[in-house]
N, C-alpha and C positions, 0 to 999 in steps of 0.2 A: 064599081065605084067610079063616079065622074072624075074626069081629068082634073078639074079644079080642086076636088077634094084631095086627090093624090098630091097635088102641088102644095096644098096647105099643110098636109102631114109632113112632107119632106122639108118644107120651109121651116116649120116650127121645130123640127128636130135639129135642123142646122142652127137656127138662132139660139136654141137652148144650149147648144154646145159652145157658143161663142164665149160665154162666161168662163168656161173651163180653159179656153185657149186664148186668154187675153194677152199672154206673153209669148204666144207661138203663132202657128199658121193653121189654116183650114183648107182642105181639099175636098171638093164635092163633085160627084159624077152621077148624073141621072140617066138611066137607060130604060127602054121599053122592050119587053120580051115578046116572044111570038104570041103569047096568050093574053096580050094586053095587060101584063102584070109588070108595072114599072118597078124598077129597083133603084135605090139610092145608096150610094157608097160614100160615106163621110169619114174623113181622116182628120183628127184633131191632134196637133202636136204642141208641146210646150216644154218649158224648162223648169226643172225642180229647184228646190231651195239651195241645193249644192251644185247646180249647173248640169245635173244629169238630164238626159232626154226622157220625157214622158209623153204618153199620148193614148188616144182611144181610136180604134177602128170600128165603125158601125156599118153593117150591111142590112138594108131595109128593103123588104119586098111587100107589095100590097096588091090585092086583087079581090074583087067582089067584097065580101064582108070580112075578109081575113087579112091580117097584116103580120109579117114575121120580122123580128129584129134580132140580129146576131151582133154581139159586141165583144171586142177583144181589147184588153187593157195592156199597154206596154209600159215598161219602165218599172220604177219602184212602187207605183200605185198598187199593183197586184200584191206585192210583198207587204205593203203597209196594210192592205185589207186583210191579208192572212194573219198578220200580227195582231190586228184589232180583234178579229174573230177568235184567235187563240187566247188573247187576253180575256175576252168575254167568257170563253169556256172555262178558263182558269178561275175567274171570279165566281162563276156559278158553282164550280167544284168546291171552292173554298167555303162558300155559303152552305153547300150541301154537307161538307165534311166537318162542320164546326163541332168541336168536342162537346159532348154532353156532360152536364154536371154529374159527378159521381158522389153519392153520399159518403161522408167520412164518418167512420165509426170511432167514437171517442171511448176512452176508458171510463169505466164506471167510477164515479167519485167515491173516495174513501169515506166511511162514516166519521163523523166528528169525534166520536169516542169509541175506542176499542178496549175490550177487557182482556188483559194479558195475565190475569190471575195474580197481579202484584199491586193491586190498588191503583193509586194515582201514579202512572208511569209515563214520563215524557217520551220514552223510547217506543211506546206501543204503536204510535202512528208514523214512526220513522222507517225508512227503507235503507237497505244495503244490498248492492247488486240487484236492485229492483225488487227485493223481497222484504216482506214484513216479518216481524218477529212472531213467534208462536202465540196463538190466542190462548185464553185461559184454559179451555178444555184440553187442548193439546199439551200445554205445559204441565198441567196437573197429572196427565198420564205419564209424561216423561219423568217427572219428579217421583211419582209413585213407583215406577219401574226401577229407578235407581235406588230408592230406599229399600226395596224388597231384595236387593242383591247384597248379601252380607259380605262377600269377599271384595275388598277394596280394589284389587287389581282387576277383577272381573268387572266391577262397577266402572272403572276407568275405561276399559275397552268398550263397554256398552255406551258410555257417554261419548266417546270418540265417534262411534258409528252413528249415534243419533244426531250429533251436531254437524255431520257431513251433509245432512239433508235439511236440517232446520236452523232457523235463525232465532236469536234471543235478544232480549233487552239487557241492559246492564243490571237491572234489578233481578231478572231471572238468572243471569250469569252468577250474581253474588250468592243466590240460594243454592245453585248447583255446587259452587265451590265449598259451601258449608257442609256438604255431604262427605267431604274427604278430610280425614283427620291427619293423615300423613302429609307433611308440607311438600315433600318431593313429588308425591303423586298429585297433590293439588296444583303444583306448578305445571306439571305435564298436562293436566286437564285444561288449565288456563291457556297454554300454548296452542292446544288443538282447537279450543272453542273460540279464541279471540278473533279469528278472521270472520266469524259469523255473528259477532255482537254488533247490533245496528247502531249503537251509540257508545263506542268504546271510551270516549272521553269522560263519560259519566261513571266509568268503572275504575278510574285511577285510584280512588280512595280505598279500594279493597286491598291495597298493599299492606294495610294494617292486619290483615288476616295471617300474615307470616311473622312469626317471632324472630326468625333468622333474617337479619337485615340484608344479607347478600341475596337471599331469595326474594325479599321484598323489592329490592332495587331491580332485580332481573324482571320481576313482574311488571314494574313501571315501564321498563324499556320495551317489553312486549306490547303493552297497551298503547304506548306512545307511537309505536311504529304502525299502528292500524290506521 
């Protein structure tokens, strides 16, 4: 490489560094080695925004068609570069780890009309504890099983077991109460079944099923507490 070319390279490197070192100083040392490979050592120093010392050391060697540049950064410039690279990596990671949309499974909509075996029944589409009342087929089976049991005490025990698992509307509840002629037994059935009546406020009028006013009042207290 001609000497003038080497001089141009060294000079352009030096002058390009002047913009970095406007508030500091520049040290330059040009040497020629044994193999006609000149080396340029440039040190640029400056002051950071908070008064800290910053700078760049460059060691440049050129020979033939090859040129090598070694650069060291001093002060917070290196730290800032690392922070910037780290921030870029974090941003790339955030973009890569964006949560993907997960389909939400909705509950199947309830039919506008349900048949609970009691005709027009407002409690048929109501829920209690998240449960609907028995549909018509289930209720007919329960009612038939109770009717087929002749002993009223046994019928009461059967009703208690059935209503532990099934919910019923006020109309269904009224039909079950009609299966018990003994008022004491009927009141016991009401106590056991009341927590599973989906619309207990609609069953308050059934107090008239008791001739004994004391039992009727107790029934109203039971249903009001639901």
